[in-house]
N, CA, C, O and the ligand as a Tripos MOL2 file, in Angstrom:
@<TRIPOS>MOLECULE
protein
  301   299    76     0     0
PROTEIN
NO_CHARGES

@<TRIPOS>ATOM
      1 N          90.8400  161.3270   77.8600 N.3       1 MET1
      2 CA         91.9340  160.7560   78.6550 C.3       1 MET1
      3 C          91.5200  160.5970   80.1180 C.2       1 MET1
      4 O          91.8200  159.5930   80.7640 O.2       1 MET1
      5 N          90.8230  161.6150   80.6180 N.am      2 LYS2
      6 CA         90.3520  161.5700   81.9950 C.3       2 LYS2
      7 C          89.3620  160.4160   82.2010 C.2       2 LYS2
      8 O          89.3620  159.7650   83.2460 O.2       2 LYS2
      9 N          88.5110  160.1700   81.1790 N.am      3 LEU3
     10 CA         87.5210  159.0900   81.2300 C.3       3 LEU3
     11 C          88.1970  157.7240   81.2880 C.2       3 LEU3
     12 O          87.7650  156.8540   82.0440 O.2       3 LEU3
     13 N          89.2530  157.5260   80.5000 N.am      4 LEU4
     14 CA         90.0050  156.2640   80.5140 C.3       4 LEU4
     15 C          90.6140  156.0130   81.8950 C.2       4 LEU4
     16 O          90.5900  154.8900   82.3990 O.2       4 LEU4
     17 N          91.1520  157.0520   82.4900 N.am      5 LEU5
     18 CA         91.7410  156.9400   83.8230 C.3       5 LEU5
     19 C          90.6700  156.5480   84.8470 C.2       5 LEU5
     20 O          90.9070  155.7130   85.7210 O.2       5 LEU5
     21 N          89.4870  157.1640   84.7240 N.am      6 LEU6
     22 CA         88.3730  156.8580   85.6270 C.3       6 LEU6
     23 C          87.9340  155.3990   85.4740 C.2       6 LEU6
     24 O          87.7060  154.7030   86.4640 O.2       6 LEU6
     25 N          87.8200  154.9450   84.2190 N.am      7 ILE7
     26 CA         87.4310  153.5480   83.9570 C.3       7 ILE7
     27 C          88.4880  152.6040   84.5470 C.2       7 ILE7
     28 O          88.1540  151.5880   85.1570 O.2       7 ILE7
     29 N          89.7550  152.9530   84.3580 N.am      8 GLY8
     30 CA         90.8430  152.1270   84.8940 C.3       8 GLY8
     31 C          90.7860  152.0230   86.4020 C.2       8 GLY8
     32 O          90.9780  150.9440   86.9630 O.2       8 GLY8
     33 N          90.5180  153.1540   87.0710 N.am      9 VAL9
     34 CA         90.4240  153.1640   88.5340 C.3       9 VAL9
     35 C          89.2510  152.3070   88.9970 C.2       9 VAL9
     36 O          89.3750  151.5410   89.9530 O.2       9 VAL9
     37 N          88.0910  152.4400   88.3040 N.am     10 VAL10
     38 CA         86.9020  151.6520   88.6640 C.3      10 VAL10
     39 C          87.1840  150.1630   88.4910 C.2      10 VAL10
     40 O          86.8380  149.3590   89.3570 O.2      10 VAL10
     41 N          87.8120  149.7940   87.3730 N.am     11 LEU11
     42 CA         88.1350  148.3890   87.1290 C.3      11 LEU11
     43 C          89.1080  147.8560   88.1920 C.2      11 LEU11
     44 O          88.9660  146.7300   88.6690 O.2      11 LEU11
     45 N          90.0840  148.6740   88.5480 N.am     12 LEU12
     46 CA         91.0510  148.2690   89.5770 C.3      12 LEU12
     47 C          90.3550  148.0560   90.9180 C.2      12 LEU12
     48 O          90.6310  147.0810   91.6170 O.2      12 LEU12
     49 N          89.4490  148.9740   91.2770 N.am     13 MET13
     50 CA         88.7150  148.8410   92.5380 C.3      13 MET13
     51 C          87.8330  147.5950   92.5310 C.2      13 MET13
     52 O          87.7370  146.8920   93.5370 O.2      13 MET13
     53 N          87.1830  147.3200   91.3800 N.am     14 ALA14
     54 CA         86.3370  146.1250   91.2720 C.3      14 ALA14
     55 C          87.1780  144.8640   91.4090 C.2      14 ALA14
     56 O          86.7590  143.8970   92.0450 O.2      14 ALA14
     57 N          88.3680  144.8770   90.8100 N.am     15 TRP15
     58 CA         89.2470  143.7100   90.8840 C.3      15 TRP15
     59 C          89.7030  143.4850   92.3340 C.2      15 TRP15
     60 O          89.7080  142.3560   92.8250 O.2      15 TRP15
     61 N          90.0910  144.5980   93.0180 N.am     16 ILE16
     62 CA         90.5290  144.4920   94.4150 C.3      16 ILE16
     63 C          89.3800  143.9900   95.2880 C.2      16 ILE16
     64 O          89.5840  143.1560   96.1700 O.2      16 ILE16
     65 N          88.1730  144.4980   95.0400 N.am     17 TRP17
     66 CA         86.9980  144.0780   95.8200 C.3      17 TRP17
     67 C          86.7400  142.5770   95.6350 C.2      17 TRP17
     68 O          86.4970  141.8520   96.6000 O.2      17 TRP17
     69 N          86.7980  142.1340   94.3910 N.am     18 ARG18
     70 CA         86.5750  140.7050   94.1050 C.3      18 ARG18
     71 C          87.6550  139.8440   94.7370 C.2      18 ARG18
     72 O          87.3740  138.7840   95.2960 O.2      18 ARG18
     73 N          88.9130  140.3190   94.6390 N.am     19 PHE19
     74 CA         90.0300  139.5500   95.1720 C.3      19 PHE19
     75 C          89.8990  139.4050   96.6890 C.2      19 PHE19
     76 O          90.0830  138.3100   97.2190 O.2      19 PHE19
     77 N          89.5790  140.5070   97.4010 N.am     20 SER20
     78 CA         89.4560  140.4520   98.8580 C.3      20 SER20
     79 C          88.2460  139.5990   99.2620 C.2      20 SER20
     80 O          88.2900  138.8790  100.2600 O.2      20 SER20
     81 N          87.1760  139.6910   98.4800 N.am     21 ARG21
     82 CA         85.9820  138.8930   98.7690 C.3      21 ARG21
     83 C          86.2800  137.4030   98.6060 C.2      21 ARG21
     84 O          85.8620  136.5810   99.4210 O.2      21 ARG21
     85 N          87.0080  137.0730   97.5430 N.am     22 ARG22
     86 CA         87.3550  135.6710   97.2980 C.3      22 ARG22
     87 C          88.2730  135.1540   98.4150 C.2      22 ARG22
     88 O          88.1480  134.0090   98.8490 O.2      22 ARG22
     89 N          89.1920  136.0060   98.8710 N.am     23 ALA23
     90 CA         90.1050  135.5950   99.9370 C.3      23 ALA23
     91 C          89.3270  135.3290  101.2270 C.2      23 ALA23
     92 O          89.6290  134.3900  101.9630 O.2      23 ALA23
     93 N          88.3040  136.1820  101.4940 N.am     24 ARG24
     94 CA         87.4890  135.9830  102.6970 C.3      24 ARG24
     95 C          86.6280  134.7380  102.5860 C.2      24 ARG24
     96 O          86.4430  134.0140  103.5650 O.2      24 ARG24
     97 N          86.1060  134.4900  101.3990 N.am     25 MET25
     98 CA         85.2140  133.3510  101.1860 C.3      25 MET25
     99 C          85.9730  132.0390  101.0350 C.2      25 MET25
    100 O          85.3650  130.9680  101.0350 O.2      25 MET25
    101 N          87.2940  132.1110  100.9050 N.am     26 GLY26
    102 CA         88.0690  130.8990  100.7430 C.3      26 GLY26
    103 C          87.8860  130.2780   99.3800 C.2      26 GLY26
    104 O          87.7380  129.0620   99.2660 O.2      26 GLY26
    105 N          87.8930  131.1060   98.3280 N.am     27 ASP27
    106 CA         87.7710  130.6600   96.9380 C.3      27 ASP27
    107 C          86.4830  129.8990   96.6800 C.2      27 ASP27
    108 O          86.3940  129.1450   95.7110 O.2      27 ASP27
    109 N          85.4900  130.0840   97.5260 N.am     28 GLY28
    110 CA         84.2170  129.4050   97.3200 C.3      28 GLY28
    111 C          84.2740  127.9290   97.6640 C.2      28 GLY28
    112 O          83.2910  127.2060   97.5020 O.2      28 GLY28
    113 N          85.4170  127.4870   98.1360 N.am     29 VAL29
    114 CA         85.5610  126.0670   98.4650 C.3      29 VAL29
    115 C          85.2680  125.8930   99.9560 C.2      29 VAL29
    116 O          85.7400  126.6700  100.7860 O.2      29 VAL29
    117 N          84.5020  124.8890  100.2740 N.am     30 ASN30
    118 CA         84.1960  124.6020  101.6740 C.3      30 ASN30
    119 C          85.4250  123.9890  102.3260 C.2      30 ASN30
    120 O          85.8110  122.8640  102.0100 O.2      30 ASN30
    121 N          86.0340  124.7330  103.2360 N.am     31 ARG31
    122 CA         87.2640  124.2560  103.8460 C.3      31 ARG31
    123 C          87.0300  123.5680  105.1850 C.2      31 ARG31
    124 O          87.9830  123.1900  105.8670 O.2      31 ARG31
    125 N          85.7770  123.4050  105.5600 N.am     32 LYS32
    126 CA         85.4990  122.6680  106.7930 C.3      32 LYS32
    127 C          85.8490  121.2000  106.5890 C.2      32 LYS32
    128 O          85.6710  120.6700  105.4930 O.2      32 LYS32
    129 N          86.3430  120.5430  107.6230 N.am     33 PRO33
    130 CA         86.6150  119.1210  107.4540 C.3      33 PRO33
    131 C          85.3160  118.3600  107.2170 C.2      33 PRO33
    132 O          84.2910  118.6930  107.8120 O.2      33 PRO33
    133 N          85.3420  117.3560  106.3680 N.am     34 PRO34
    134 CA         84.1090  116.6120  106.1080 C.3      34 PRO34
    135 C          83.6280  115.8950  107.3640 C.2      34 PRO34
    136 O          84.4150  115.3510  108.1390 O.2      34 PRO34
    137 N          82.3210  115.9120  107.5380 N.am     35 LEU35
    138 CA         81.7560  115.2590  108.7030 C.3      35 LEU35
    139 C          81.8260  113.7450  108.5210 C.2      35 LEU35
    140 O          81.6260  113.2190  107.4260 O.2      35 LEU35
    141 N          82.1130  113.0740  109.6090 N.am     36 ALA36
    142 CA         82.1570  111.6130  109.5630 C.3      36 ALA36
    143 C          80.7200  111.1020  109.3930 C.2      36 ALA36
    144 O          79.7830  111.6960  109.9260 O.2      36 ALA36
    145 N          80.5500  110.0250  108.6660 N.am     37 PRO37
    146 CA         79.1990  109.4820  108.5390 C.3      37 PRO37
    147 C          78.6720  109.0680  109.9070 C.2      37 PRO37
    148 O          79.4040  108.5620  110.7570 O.2      37 PRO37
    149 N          77.3690  109.3040  110.0890 N.am     38 GLN38
    150 CA         76.7910  109.0250  111.3970 C.3      38 GLN38
    151 C          76.6740  107.5250  111.6290 C.2      38 GLN38
    152 O          76.2170  106.7740  110.7670 O.2      38 GLN38
    153 N          77.0950  107.1140  112.8070 N.am     39 THR39
    154 CA         76.9760  105.7030  113.1740 C.3      39 THR39
    155 C          76.2740  105.6260  114.5160 C.2      39 THR39
    156 O          76.4270  106.5060  115.3630 O.2      39 THR39
    157 N          75.5170  104.5850  114.6970 N.am     40 ASP40
    158 CA         74.8520  104.3770  115.9800 C.3      40 ASP40
    159 C          75.8810  103.8820  116.9880 C.2      40 ASP40
    160 O          76.6570  102.9660  116.7190 O.2      40 ASP40
    161 N          75.8620  104.5180  118.1560 N.am     41 MET41
    162 CA         76.7960  104.1480  119.2070 C.3      41 MET41
    163 C          76.0410  103.3820  120.2930 C.2      41 MET41
    164 O          74.8900  103.6830  120.6090 O.2      41 MET41
    165 N          76.7150  102.3980  120.8440 N.am     42 VAL42
    166 CA         76.1260  101.6460  121.9510 C.3      42 VAL42
    167 C          77.1030  101.6620  123.1180 C.2      42 VAL42
    168 O          78.2780  101.9870  122.9470 O.2      42 VAL42
    169 N          76.6150  101.3100  124.3070 N.am     43 ARG43
    170 CA         77.4220  101.3650  125.5180 C.3      43 ARG43
    171 C          77.6180   99.9430  126.0410 C.2      43 ARG43
    172 O          76.6580   99.1880  126.1960 O.2      43 ARG43
    173 N          78.8550   99.5960  126.3050 N.am     44 CYS44
    174 CA         79.1520   98.2670  126.8480 C.3      44 CYS44
    175 C          78.5080   98.1350  128.2240 C.2      44 CYS44
    176 O          78.6560   99.0140  129.0730 O.2      44 CYS44
    177 N          77.8070   97.0520  128.4350 N.am     45 LEU45
    178 CA         77.1190   96.8600  129.7210 C.3      45 LEU45
    179 C          78.0920   96.5270  130.8500 C.2      45 LEU45
    180 O          77.7340   96.6290  132.0230 O.2      45 LEU45
    181 N          79.3050   96.1340  130.5090 N.am     46 HIS46
    182 CA         80.2860   95.7710  131.5380 C.3      46 HIS46
    183 C          81.1610   96.9510  131.9390 C.2      46 HIS46
    184 O          81.2680   97.2600  133.1260 O.2      46 HIS46
    185 N          81.7910   97.6200  130.9690 N.am     47 CYS47
    186 CA         82.7380   98.6970  131.2980 C.3      47 CYS47
    187 C          82.2310  100.0770  130.8820 C.2      47 CYS47
    188 O          82.9200  101.0680  131.1240 O.2      47 CYS47
    189 N          81.0690  100.1770  130.2760 N.am     48 ALA48
    190 CA         80.4100  101.4380  129.9160 C.3      48 ALA48
    191 C          81.1290  102.2080  128.8230 C.2      48 ALA48
    192 O          80.8480  103.3910  128.6300 O.2      48 ALA48
    193 N          82.0460  101.5780  128.1010 N.am     49 VAL49
    194 CA         82.7020  102.2720  126.9920 C.3      49 VAL49
    195 C          81.7080  102.3560  125.8290 C.2      49 VAL49
    196 O          80.9070  101.4460  125.6130 O.2      49 VAL49
    197 N          81.7750  103.4690  125.0830 N.am     50 HIS50
    198 CA         80.9010  103.6340  123.9300 C.3      50 HIS50
    199 C          81.6250  103.1820  122.6670 C.2      50 HIS50
    200 O          82.8030  103.4900  122.4840 O.2      50 HIS50
    201 N          80.9350  102.4610  121.8030 N.am     51 LEU51
    202 CA         81.5330  101.9660  120.5680 C.3      51 LEU51
    203 C          80.4490  101.8770  119.4990 C.2      51 LEU51
    204 O          79.2590  101.8300  119.8110 O.2      51 LEU51
    205 N          80.8730  101.8540  118.2290 N.am     52 PRO52
    206 CA         79.8720  101.7230  117.1560 C.3      52 PRO52
    207 C          79.1070  100.4110  117.2780 C.2      52 PRO52
    208 O          79.6800   99.3720  117.6090 O.2      52 PRO52
    209 N          77.8250  100.4700  117.0120 N.am     53 ALA53
    210 CA         76.9660   99.2880  117.1540 C.3      53 ALA53
    211 C          77.4600   98.1340  116.2870 C.2      53 ALA53
    212 O          77.3200   96.9690  116.6580 O.2      53 ALA53
    213 N          78.0390   98.4630  115.1300 N.am     54 ALA54
    214 CA         78.5030   97.4100  114.2160 C.3      54 ALA54
    215 C          79.6710   96.6230  114.8030 C.2      54 ALA54
    216 O          79.8810   95.4630  114.4460 O.2      54 ALA54
    217 N          80.4490   97.2640  115.7220 N.am     55 GLU55
    218 CA         81.6190   96.5970  116.2970 C.3      55 GLU55
    219 C          81.2960   95.9260  117.6260 C.2      55 GLU55
    220 O          82.1600   95.2580  118.1940 O.2      55 GLU55
    221 N          80.0850   96.0820  118.1340 N.am     56 ALA56
    222 CA         79.7360   95.5630  119.4510 C.3      56 ALA56
    223 C          79.4660   94.0580  119.4000 C.2      56 ALA56
    224 O          79.0240   93.5170  118.3860 O.2      56 ALA56
    225 N          79.7440   93.4110  120.5140 N.am     57 GLN57
    226 CA         79.3730   92.0100  120.7000 C.3      57 GLN57
    227 C          78.0030   92.0190  121.3650 C.2      57 GLN57
    228 O          77.8250   92.6280  122.4210 O.2      57 GLN57
    229 N          77.0440   91.3520  120.7550 N.am     58 HIS58
    230 CA         75.6980   91.3870  121.3020 C.3      58 HIS58
    231 C          75.4240   90.1370  122.1400 C.2      58 HIS58
    232 O          75.4460   89.0090  121.6480 O.2      58 HIS58
    233 N          75.1680   90.3810  123.4060 N.am     59 GLY59
    234 CA         74.8320   89.2830  124.3110 C.3      59 GLY59
    235 C          73.3340   89.2230  124.5410 C.2      59 GLY59
    236 O          72.5690   89.9160  123.8690 O.2      59 GLY59
    237 N          72.9110   88.3890  125.4990 N.am     60 ARG60
    238 CA         71.4870   88.2540  125.7970 C.3      60 ARG60
    239 C          70.9350   89.5400  126.4110 C.2      60 ARG60
    240 O          69.7940   89.9180  126.1480 O.2      60 ARG60
    241 N          71.7520   90.2140  127.2330 N.am     61 LEU61
    242 CA         71.2850   91.4100  127.9370 C.3      61 LEU61
    243 C          71.5230   92.7000  127.1580 C.2      61 LEU61
    244 O          70.9060   93.7260  127.4430 O.2      61 LEU61
    245 N          72.4130   92.6450  126.1780 N.am     62 GLY62
    246 CA         72.6790   93.8700  125.4200 C.3      62 GLY62
    247 C          74.0620   93.8590  124.8130 C.2      62 GLY62
    248 O          74.6950   92.8080  124.7200 O.2      62 GLY62
    249 N          74.5430   95.0350  124.3940 N.am     63 PRO63
    250 CA         75.8380   95.1120  123.7050 C.3      63 PRO63
    251 C          77.0340   95.1420  124.6650 C.2      63 PRO63
    252 O          76.9420   95.6400  125.7870 O.2      63 PRO63
    253 N          78.1500   94.5990  124.1910 N.am     64 TYR64
    254 CA         79.4110   94.6110  124.9340 C.3      64 TYR64
    255 C          80.5190   95.0210  123.9920 C.2      64 TYR64
    256 O          80.3890   94.8880  122.7750 O.2      64 TYR64
    257 N          81.6280   95.5260  124.5560 N.am     65 CYS65
    258 CA         82.7360   95.9900  123.7220 C.3      65 CYS65
    259 C          83.5820   94.8320  123.2330 C.2      65 CYS65
    260 O          84.2420   94.9470  122.2010 O.2      65 CYS65
    261 N          83.5780   93.7110  123.9550 N.am     66 SER66
    262 CA         84.4110   92.5780  123.5490 C.3      66 SER66
    263 C          83.7480   91.2820  124.0120 C.2      66 SER66
    264 O          82.8510   91.2800  124.8540 O.2      66 SER66
    265 N          84.2170   90.1960  123.4370 N.am     67 THR67
    266 CA         83.7140   88.8750  123.8310 C.3      67 THR67
    267 C          84.0260   88.6180  125.3040 C.2      67 THR67
    268 O          83.2250   88.0240  126.0260 O.2      67 THR67
    269 N          85.2030   89.0730  125.7390 N.am     68 GLU68
    270 CA         85.6230   88.8860  127.1280 C.3      68 GLU68
    271 C          84.6190   89.5340  128.0900 C.2      68 GLU68
    272 O          84.2190   88.9270  129.0830 O.2      68 GLU68
    273 N          84.2260   90.7500  127.7890 N.am     69 HIS69
    274 CA         83.2750   91.4460  128.6690 C.3      69 HIS69
    275 C          81.8910   90.7960  128.6010 C.2      69 HIS69
    276 O          81.1690   90.7680  129.5980 O.2      69 HIS69
    277 N          81.5270   90.2830  127.4470 N.am     70 ARG70
    278 CA         80.2330   89.5780  127.3390 C.3      70 ARG70
    279 C          80.2600   88.3210  128.2130 C.2      70 ARG70
    280 O          79.2840   88.0170  128.9000 O.2      70 ARG70
    281 N          81.3750   87.5950  128.1840 N.am     71 GLN71
    282 CA         81.4950   86.3680  128.9780 C.3      71 GLN71
    283 C          81.5640   86.6880  130.4790 C.2      71 GLN71
    284 O          81.0470   85.9290  131.2990 O.2      71 GLN71
    285 N          82.2020   87.8110  130.8360 N.am     72 LEU72
    286 CA         82.2900   88.2000  132.2470 C.3      72 LEU72
    287 C          80.9160   88.6120  132.7750 C.2      72 LEU72
    288 O          80.5770   88.3170  133.9210 O.2      72 LEU72
    289 N          80.1240   89.2970  131.9380 N.am     73 ALA73
    290 CA         78.8140   89.7910  132.3860 C.3      73 ALA73
    291 C          77.7360   88.7200  132.2800 C.2      73 ALA73
    292 O          76.7750   88.7140  133.0500 O.2      73 ALA73
    293 N          77.9020   87.8180  131.3210 N.am     74 GLU74
    294 CA         76.8920   86.7700  131.1120 C.3      74 GLU74
    295 C          77.5790   85.4210  131.1440 C.2      74 GLU74
    296 O          77.8830   84.8560  130.0940 O.2      74 GLU74
    297 N          77.8260   84.9020  132.3190 N.am     75 PRO75
    298 CA         78.5400   83.6220  132.4070 C.3      75 PRO75
    299 C          77.7080   82.4430  131.8830 C.2      75 PRO75
    300 O          78.1750   81.3050  131.8930 O.2      75 PRO75
    301 ZN         83.4400   96.5560  127.8700 Zn       76 ZN76
@<TRIPOS>BOND
     1     1     2 1
     2     2     3 1
     3     3     4 2
     4     3     5 am
     5     5     6 1
     6     6     7 1
     7     7     8 2
     8     7     9 am
     9     9    10 1
    10    10    11 1
    11    11    12 2
    12    11    13 am
    13    13    14 1
    14    14    15 1
    15    15    16 2
    16    15    17 am
    17    17    18 1
    18    18    19 1
    19    19    20 2
    20    19    21 am
    21    21    22 1
    22    22    23 1
    23    23    24 2
    24    23    25 am
    25    25    26 1
    26    26    27 1
    27    27    28 2
    28    27    29 am
    29    29    30 1
    30    30    31 1
    31    31    32 2
    32    31    33 am
    33    33    34 1
    34    34    35 1
    35    35    36 2
    36    35    37 am
    37    37    38 1
    38    38    39 1
    39    39    40 2
    40    39    41 am
    41    41    42 1
    42    42    43 1
    43    43    44 2
    44    43    45 am
    45    45    46 1
    46    46    47 1
    47    47    48 2
    48    47    49 am
    49    49    50 1
    50    50    51 1
    51    51    52 2
    52    51    53 am
    53    53    54 1
    54    54    55 1
    55    55    56 2
    56    55    57 am
    57    57    58 1
    58    58    59 1
    59    59    60 2
    60    59    61 am
    61    61    62 1
    62    62    63 1
    63    63    64 2
    64    63    65 am
    65    65    66 1
    66    66    67 1
    67    67    68 2
    68    67    69 am
    69    69    70 1
    70    70    71 1
    71    71    72 2
    72    71    73 am
    73    73    74 1
    74    74    75 1
    75    75    76 2
    76    75    77 am
    77    77    78 1
    78    78    79 1
    79    79    80 2
    80    79    81 am
    81    81    82 1
    82    82    83 1
    83    83    84 2
    84    83    85 am
    85    85    86 1
    86    86    87 1
    87    87    88 2
    88    87    89 am
    89    89    90 1
    90    90    91 1
    91    91    92 2
    92    91    93 am
    93    93    94 1
    94    94    95 1
    95    95    96 2
    96    95    97 am
    97    97    98 1
    98    98    99 1
    99    99   100 2
   100    99   101 am
   101   101   102 1
   102   102   103 1
   103   103   104 2
   104   103   105 am
   105   105   106 1
   106   106   107 1
   107   107   108 2
   108   107   109 am
   109   109   110 1
   110   110   111 1
   111   111   112 2
   112   111   113 am
   113   113   114 1
   114   114   115 1
   115   115   116 2
   116   115   117 am
   117   117   118 1
   118   118   119 1
   119   119   120 2
   120   119   121 am
   121   121   122 1
   122   122   123 1
   123   123   124 2
   124   123   125 am
   125   125   126 1
   126   126   127 1
   127   127   128 2
   128   127   129 am
   129   129   130 1
   130   130   131 1
   131   131   132 2
   132   131   133 am
   133   133   134 1
   134   134   135 1
   135   135   136 2
   136   135   137 am
   137   137   138 1
   138   138   139 1
   139   139   140 2
   140   139   141 am
   141   141   142 1
   142   142   143 1
   143   143   144 2
   144   143   145 am
   145   145   146 1
   146   146   147 1
   147   147   148 2
   148   147   149 am
   149   149   150 1
   150   150   151 1
   151   151   152 2
   152   151   153 am
   153   153   154 1
   154   154   155 1
   155   155   156 2
   156   155   157 am
   157   157   158 1
   158   158   159 1
   159   159   160 2
   160   159   161 am
   161   161   162 1
   162   162   163 1
   163   163   164 2
   164   163   165 am
   165   165   166 1
   166   166   167 1
   167   167   168 2
   168   167   169 am
   169   169   170 1
   170   170   171 1
   171   171   172 2
   172   171   173 am
   173   173   174 1
   174   174   175 1
   175   175   176 2
   176   175   177 am
   177   177   178 1
   178   178   179 1
   179   179   180 2
   180   179   181 am
   181   181   182 1
   182   182   183 1
   183   183   184 2
   184   183   185 am
   185   185   186 1
   186   186   187 1
   187   187   188 2
   188   187   189 am
   189   189   190 1
   190   190   191 1
   191   191   192 2
   192   191   193 am
   193   193   194 1
   194   194   195 1
   195   195   196 2
   196   195   197 am
   197   197   198 1
   198   198   199 1
   199   199   200 2
   200   199   201 am
   201   201   202 1
   202   202   203 1
   203   203   204 2
   204   203   205 am
   205   205   206 1
   206   206   207 1
   207   207   208 2
   208   207   209 am
   209   209   210 1
   210   210   211 1
   211   211   212 2
   212   211   213 am
   213   213   214 1
   214   214   215 1
   215   215   216 2
   216   215   217 am
   217   217   218 1
   218   218   219 1
   219   219   220 2
   220   219   221 am
   221   221   222 1
   222   222   223 1
   223   223   224 2
   224   223   225 am
   225   225   226 1
   226   226   227 1
   227   227   228 2
   228   227   229 am
   229   229   230 1
   230   230   231 1
   231   231   232 2
   232   231   233 am
   233   233   234 1
   234   234   235 1
   235   235   236 2
   236   235   237 am
   237   237   238 1
   238   238   239 1
   239   239   240 2
   240   239   241 am
   241   241   242 1
   242   242   243 1
   243   243   244 2
   244   243   245 am
   245   245   246 1
   246   246   247 1
   247   247   248 2
   248   247   249 am
   249   249   250 1
   250   250   251 1
   251   251   252 2
   252   251   253 am
   253   253   254 1
   254   254   255 1
   255   255   256 2
   256   255   257 am
   257   257   258 1
   258   258   259 1
   259   259   260 2
   260   259   261 am
   261   261   262 1
   262   262   263 1
   263   263   264 2
   264   263   265 am
   265   265   266 1
   266   266   267 1
   267   267   268 2
   268   267   269 am
   269   269   270 1
   270   270   271 1
   271   271   272 2
   272   271   273 am
   273   273   274 1
   274   274   275 1
   275   275   276 2
   276   275   277 am
   277   277   278 1
   278   278   279 1
   279   279   280 2
   280   279   281 am
   281   281   282 1
   282   282   283 1
   283   283   284 2
   284   283   285 am
   285   285   286 1
   286   286   287 1
   287   287   288 2
   288   287   289 am
   289   289   290 1
   290   290   291 1
   291   291   292 2
   292   291   293 am
   293   293   294 1
   294   294   295 1
   295   295   296 2
   296   295   297 am
   297   297   298 1
   298   298   299 1
   299   299   300 2
@<TRIPOS>SUBSTRUCTURE
     1 MET1         2 RESIDUE 1 A MET
     2 LYS2         6 RESIDUE 1 A LYS
     3 LEU3        10 RESIDUE 1 A LEU
     4 LEU4        14 RESIDUE 1 A LEU
     5 LEU5        18 RESIDUE 1 A LEU
     6 LEU6        22 RESIDUE 1 A LEU
     7 ILE7        26 RESIDUE 1 A ILE
     8 GLY8        30 RESIDUE 1 A GLY
     9 VAL9        34 RESIDUE 1 A VAL
    10 VAL10       38 RESIDUE 1 A VAL
    11 LEU11       42 RESIDUE 1 A LEU
    12 LEU12       46 RESIDUE 1 A LEU
    13 MET13       50 RESIDUE 1 A MET
    14 ALA14       54 RESIDUE 1 A ALA
    15 TRP15       58 RESIDUE 1 A TRP
    16 ILE16       62 RESIDUE 1 A ILE
    17 TRP17       66 RESIDUE 1 A TRP
    18 ARG18       70 RESIDUE 1 A ARG
    19 PHE19       74 RESIDUE 1 A PHE
    20 SER20       78 RESIDUE 1 A SER
    21 ARG21       82 RESIDUE 1 A ARG
    22 ARG22       86 RESIDUE 1 A ARG
    23 ALA23       90 RESIDUE 1 A ALA
    24 ARG24       94 RESIDUE 1 A ARG
    25 MET25       98 RESIDUE 1 A MET
    26 GLY26      102 RESIDUE 1 A GLY
    27 ASP27      106 RESIDUE 1 A ASP
    28 GLY28      110 RESIDUE 1 A GLY
    29 VAL29      114 RESIDUE 1 A VAL
    30 ASN30      118 RESIDUE 1 A ASN
    31 ARG31      122 RESIDUE 1 A ARG
    32 LYS32      126 RESIDUE 1 A LYS
    33 PRO33      130 RESIDUE 1 A PRO
    34 PRO34      134 RESIDUE 1 A PRO
    35 LEU35      138 RESIDUE 1 A LEU
    36 ALA36      142 RESIDUE 1 A ALA
    37 PRO37      146 RESIDUE 1 A PRO
    38 GLN38      150 RESIDUE 1 A GLN
    39 THR39      154 RESIDUE 1 A THR
    40 ASP40      158 RESIDUE 1 A ASP
    41 MET41      162 RESIDUE 1 A MET
    42 VAL42      166 RESIDUE 1 A VAL
    43 ARG43      170 RESIDUE 1 A ARG
    44 CYS44      174 RESIDUE 1 A CYS
    45 LEU45      178 RESIDUE 1 A LEU
    46 HIS46      182 RESIDUE 1 A HIS
    47 CYS47      186 RESIDUE 1 A CYS
    48 ALA48      190 RESIDUE 1 A ALA
    49 VAL49      194 RESIDUE 1 A VAL
    50 HIS50      198 RESIDUE 1 A HIS
    51 LEU51      202 RESIDUE 1 A LEU
    52 PRO52      206 RESIDUE 1 A PRO
    53 ALA53      210 RESIDUE 1 A ALA
    54 ALA54      214 RESIDUE 1 A ALA
    55 GLU55      218 RESIDUE 1 A GLU
    56 ALA56      222 RESIDUE 1 A ALA
    57 GLN57      226 RESIDUE 1 A GLN
    58 HIS58      230 RESIDUE 1 A HIS
    59 GLY59      234 RESIDUE 1 A GLY
    60 ARG60      238 RESIDUE 1 A ARG
    61 LEU61      242 RESIDUE 1 A LEU
    62 GLY62      246 RESIDUE 1 A GLY
    63 PRO63      250 RESIDUE 1 A PRO
    64 TYR64      254 RESIDUE 1 A TYR
    65 CYS65      258 RESIDUE 1 A CYS
    66 SER66      262 RESIDUE 1 A SER
    67 THR67      266 RESIDUE 1 A THR
    68 GLU68      270 RESIDUE 1 A GLU
    69 HIS69      274 RESIDUE 1 A HIS
    70 ARG70      278 RESIDUE 1 A ARG
    71 GLN71      282 RESIDUE 1 A GLN
    72 LEU72      286 RESIDUE 1 A LEU
    73 ALA73      290 RESIDUE 1 A ALA
    74 GLU74      294 RESIDUE 1 A GLU
    75 PRO75      298 RESIDUE 1 A PRO
    76 ZN76       301 GROUP 0 **** ****
């Protein structure tokens, strides 16, 4: 009878240890927000705003944030 009680206590302690460990680890799930995919950033030559290269207007001298700024910088 004493042995059964000892086994029960050990099992209970193991369960508590696992439960607290899982709570600390966050269920093994990565809870960090996913990183945004890396994009190349360029700087507008007129107003110096940074924007993704794919969205930039490319002039003779370099990238611009908008057609308006490209026309203002490169008449
Ligand atoms: Zn600009």
